[in-house]
C-alpha positions in Angstrom: 17.7 39.8 -8.8 15.7 42.1 -6.3 12.9 40.4 -4.4 11.5 44.0 -4.3 11.5 43.9 -8.2 9.7 40.9 -8.3 6.8 42.6 -5.5 7.0 45.5 -7.8 6.5 44.5 -11.3 3.7 42.0 -9.4 1.6 45.0 -8.5 1.7 46.6 -12.1 -2.0 46.1 -13.3 -1.9 45.1 -16.9 0.8 42.8 -15.9 -0.9 39.0 -15.4 0.9 35.9 -13.5 1.2 34.6 -17.0 3.1 37.2 -18.7 5.4 37.9 -16.0 6.4 34.1 -16.1 7.0 34.6 -19.8 9.1 37.8 -19.0 11.2 35.5 -16.7 11.6 32.5 -19.0 12.5 34.9 -22.1 15.2 37.6 -20.1 15.7 35.8 -17.2 16.2 39.1 -15.9 13.1 40.7 -13.8 15.2 43.2 -12.3 16.3 44.4 -15.8 12.6 44.3 -17.1 12.2 46.8 -14.9 15.5 49.4 -15.6 14.8 49.0 -19.2 11.2 48.6 -20.5 13.0 48.3 -24.4 14.4 44.7 -23.6 10.6 43.7 -23.7 9.6 44.7 -27.3 9.2 41.3 -28.3 6.1 41.5 -25.8 4.5 44.4 -27.9 4.2 48.2 -27.0 0.9 47.6 -24.8 4.0 45.5 -22.1 6.8 48.4 -22.9 4.1 51.1 -21.9 2.8 49.5 -18.9 6.0 49.2 -17.3 7.8 52.5 -18.6 4.9 54.1 -17.1 4.2 52.5 -14.0 3.7 54.9 -11.2 6.3 56.0 -9.3 5.0 55.0 -5.6 4.7 51.1 -7.0 8.4 50.7 -5.7 7.5 52.3 -2.2 5.1 50.2 -1.9 6.7 47.2 -3.0 9.3 47.9 0.0 6.8 48.2 2.5 5.4 45.0 1.7 9.1 43.3 2.1 9.5 44.7 5.3 6.1 43.6 6.8 6.7 40.1 5.5 10.1 40.2 7.4 8.7 41.6 10.4 6.1 38.9 10.3 9.2 36.0 10.0 7.6 35.5 6.6 9.9 34.9 3.4 9.4 35.3 0.2 10.6 32.5 -2.4 10.6 34.1 -6.3 10.4 32.2 -9.1 14.1 32.5 -9.7 14.7 30.6 -6.1 16.3 27.5 -6.1 13.6 26.9 -3.5 10.6 27.9 -5.8 9.1 24.3 -6.3 9.7 23.1 -9.9 6.5 21.8 -10.3 4.9 24.8 -9.6 6.8 26.8 -11.6 5.6 24.6 -14.9 1.7 25.7 -14.6 1.0 28.3 -17.1 0.3 31.2 -14.3 2.6 30.7 -11.7 2.7 33.0 -9.0 5.9 35.2 -9.5 6.5 34.9 -5.4 5.4 32.8 -2.7 4.9 34.1 0.8 6.3 31.0 3.0 6.1 30.8 6.6 7.9 27.7 8.0 10.0 25.5 5.6 9.3 24.7 2.1 11.3 21.5 1.6 11.3 18.1 -0.6 8.3 19.9 -3.8 9.0 16.7 -6.0 7.0 14.0 -3.7 3.6 16.1 -3.0 -0.1 14.6 -3.0 -2.9 17.1 -2.5 -5.8 15.6 -0.4 -9.0 17.7 -0.7 -12.7 17.7 -0.4 -15.4 19.7 1.4 -16.0 20.8 4.2 -19.1 19.1 5.2 -18.4 15.5 5.1 -19.7 11.8 6.4 -17.7 10.1 8.8 -16.9 7.7 6.3 -15.0 10.6 4.2 -13.4 11.5 7.8 -12.2 8.0 7.9 -10.5 7.7 4.4 -9.1 10.9 4.9 -7.0 10.0 7.4 -6.1 6.8 6.1 -4.7 8.3 2.8 -3.2 11.1 4.8 -1.4 8.1 6.9 -0.4 6.4 4.4 1.0 9.6 2.6 3.0 10.4 5.4 4.2 6.9 6.7 5.9 6.9 2.8 7.6 10.0 3.2 5.0 11.6 1.2 4.2 15.3 2.0 0.3 16.2 2.2 -0.9 19.7 0.3 -4.6 21.3 1.2 -6.0 24.2 1.9 -6.4 24.4 5.8 -10.3 24.5 5.5 -12.6 23.2 7.8 -13.6 19.6 6.9 -11.4 17.2 4.8 -8.8 19.7 4.3 -8.0 20.2 7.8 -8.7 16.4 8.6 -5.9 15.7 6.1 -3.5 18.2 7.8 -4.3 16.9 11.3 -3.9 13.5 10.2 -0.3 14.1 8.7 0.9 15.9 11.5 -0.4 13.3 14.0 1.6 10.5 11.7 5.0 12.8 12.0 4.4 13.8 8.3 5.2 16.8 6.5 2.3 19.1 4.9 1.9 22.4 3.3 -1.5 24.8 3.7 -2.3 27.0 0.9 -4.2 29.9 2.0 -6.8 31.9 0.2 -6.0 34.7 2.2 -2.8 36.7 3.1 -0.3 34.4 5.0 -0.9 36.8 8.2 -5.1 35.9 8.0 -6.0 32.7 9.4 -9.4 31.7 8.1 -11.4 29.9 9.9 -10.0 31.5 12.4 -10.7 28.1 14.4 -7.9 26.4 12.7 -5.4 28.8 14.4 -3.9 26.1 16.4 -3.7 24.0 13.3 -2.3 27.0 11.2 0.5 27.2 14.1 1.4 23.2 13.9 1.7 23.3 10.3 4.3 25.9 10.6 6.5 24.4 13.1 7.1 20.9 11.1 5.6 22.3 7.5 5.0 25.1 6.0 1.9 28.0 5.2 2.1 29.4 1.9 0.0 32.2 -0.1 0.3 34.3 -3.1 -1.6 37.1 -1.9 -0.1 40.1 -0.3 -0.1 40.7 3.5 -3.3 41.7 5.1 -5.6 40.2 2.2 -8.7 39.0 3.6 -10.1 35.6 2.6 -13.3 35.8 -0.1 -14.8 33.9 -2.7 -12.9 35.2 -5.5 -9.5 34.4 -3.4 -10.3 30.5 -2.9 -10.4 29.5 -6.5 -7.1 31.5 -7.2 -5.4 29.3 -4.8 -6.5 26.4 -5.9 -4.6 26.0 -9.0 -1.6 26.4 -6.4 -2.9 23.4 -4.0 -2.8 21.5 -8.1 0.3 22.9 -9.3 2.6 22.1 -6.3 1.2 18.3 -5.9 2.3 15.4 -8.6 -1.2 14.1 -8.1 -4.0 15.1 -6.2 -7.0 13.0 -4.1 -10.5 14.0 -3.7 -12.5 12.5 -0.9 -15.9 13.8 -0.7 -17.1 16.8 -2.7 -20.0 18.2 -3.4 -21.4 19.3 -7.1 -20.2 22.6 -6.3 -17.1 22.2 -4.0 -14.0 23.9 -4.6 -12.3 20.8 -4.3 -13.3 19.9 -7.8 -12.3 23.2 -9.3 -8.5 21.8 -7.7 -9.0 18.5 -9.7 -9.9 19.9 -12.7 -7.0 21.8 -12.6 -5.1 19.3 -11.8 -6.2 17.3 -14.8 -5.3 20.7 -17.0 -1.8 20.3 -16.0 -1.0 17.0 -16.7 -1.3 15.5 -13.1 -3.1 12.4 -11.8 -6.4 12.8 -10.4 -8.0 10.1 -8.0 -11.7 9.8 -6.0 -12.6 8.1 -3.4 -16.1 6.1 -4.5 -18.7 6.8 -1.9 -22.4 5.7 -1.9 -24.5 7.3 -4.3 -27.0 8.6 -2.0 -24.1 10.6 -0.2 -25.2 14.5 -0.8 -21.6 14.9 0.1 -19.7 13.1 -2.3 -21.9 13.9 -5.6 -19.1 16.0 -7.1 -16.5 13.9 -6.5 -18.5 10.4 -7.8 -19.2 12.2 -10.8 -15.5 13.0 -11.4 -15.0 8.9 -12.0 -17.4 10.0 -15.6 -14.8 12.5 -16.5 -11.7 9.9 -16.1 -10.6 10.2 -12.6 -9.0 7.4 -11.0 -10.8 5.6 -9.0 -9.0 5.1 -5.4 -9.9 1.6 -4.4 -7.1 1.2 -1.6 -4.5 3.5 -0.7 -1.5 1.5 -2.7 -2.9 3.1 -5.9 -1.6 5.9 -5.6 2.1 5.2 -5.6 0.7 2.0 -8.1 -0.2 5.1 -10.4 3.0 6.9 -9.7 5.6 3.9 -9.2 8.3 6.9 -8.1 6.5 7.5 -5.0 7.1 4.0 -3.8 8.3 3.9 -0.3 11.8 2.0 0.1 11.0 0.8 3.7 10.4 -2.6 4.1 7.0 -4.1 4.3 6.3 -5.8 7.7 5.5 -9.6 7.4 3.6 -9.7 11.3 0.2 -11.7 11.2 -2.7 -9.7 10.5 -4.8 -9.1 13.9 -8.4 -8.7 13.6 -10.8 -6.6 15.0 -14.4 -8.9 16.3 -16.3 -6.4 13.6 -13.9 -8.2 10.9 -13.9 -11.9 12.1 -17.5 -11.3 11.7 -17.6 -9.9 8.2 -15.3 -12.5 7.3 -17.6 -15.4 8.8 -20.3 -13.8 6.7 -18.7 -14.4 3.5 -18.7 -18.1 2.7 -19.7 -16.4 -0.7 -19.3 -12.8 -2.2 -22.4 -10.9 -1.2 -23.9 -7.2 -2.0 -22.2 -5.2 0.6 -26.1 -4.2 1.9 -26.3 -8.0 2.7 -23.7 -8.0 4.5 -24.2 -4.7 6.5 -27.3 -6.7 7.5 -25.7 -9.7 8.4 -23.1 -7.7 10.8 -25.5 -4.9 12.1 -24.3 -2.3 10.8 -25.3 0.5 8.3 -23.3 1.0 5.0 -21.6 4.0 5.8 -19.9 2.3 8.9 -19.5 -1.1 7.6 -17.6 1.1 4.2 -14.7 2.2 6.5 -13.9 -1.1 8.2 -13.7 -2.6 4.5 -11.8 0.1 3.3 -9.3 -1.0 6.4 -9.7 -4.7 5.2 -8.6 -4.2 1.7 -5.6 -2.4 2.7 -4.9 -5.6 4.7 -5.6 -7.7 2.2 -8.2 -9.4 3.5 -11.2 -8.6 1.4 -12.0 -7.4 -2.2 -15.1 -4.5 -2.9 -16.4 -4.3 -6.5 -19.1 -3.2 -8.2 -21.1 -3.5 -4.5 -19.8 -6.9 -3.9 -18.0 -8.0 -1.3 -15.6 -11.1 -1.2 -12.7 -12.6 0.1 -9.1 -11.3 -1.4 
């Protein structure tokens, strides 16, 4: 089956991704659909005519697109390619093909980590901890290579030697934001960058919501760290839920303007991520086979002060005052202490574990 056939059929106006998937599943041969449109009579006369009467220049455009991809060192992976991610293939409207720069691998162990461009220090630290945990357990991290939470998730994964996929809201040759150009090339070296948009497509307010379904579709779960009320991360979370995937959200201070949207997901049934282990506890097959270290837990001076202040359970505000920290800074340390099994935070009350 020809890659160029896939490109050509995707260029036909009126045939969307959903319909192309149905054609692929029904006849299993996109090339045959182009050769003999009447094999698609079951889809109705309109579909037959769209293919039969397609502009003759589409073939040349498809061939040129294929040549441009090859010249850029970009692979094109179609629905019938065994490398095409199975989870993405299961959504209602998967891309007929993906532009891939780098290596697309191990796509059954992916978790997306997303959030807003604007974020708090707490959001940054939690993103790093989530990405580090996933990478250390051999779980790939998917995000959108945007500034903010997305970029932090990619960078931390790479720092931990993990595998990460960036899904672009533009053509694969269009690096956006340009400030992330070094990150783009680092991801390509050990992971991959993917797009469904034709080469040369500029990013726009229309392309980003479209690409979010790929982030959700690739992943067994989505973790929303911090997201404002109108953040695109909420679109990804809602799509994940629609696809039957697991959605986690990191609870945040209710006065944090960067987290109104992510906190709101809790009302919609998202699982609160109270410790990073919650991810594998809710998705057991992601559990690492690595042995757990039994070495003693080392404490920082601040962690010792926090434990000393907890002669009894106390509200987080009281603990912050006792140790001389603002609540946001304290929450970052508390999250790490929860990971070590030292403390437990529930309904704003902190106690020894």
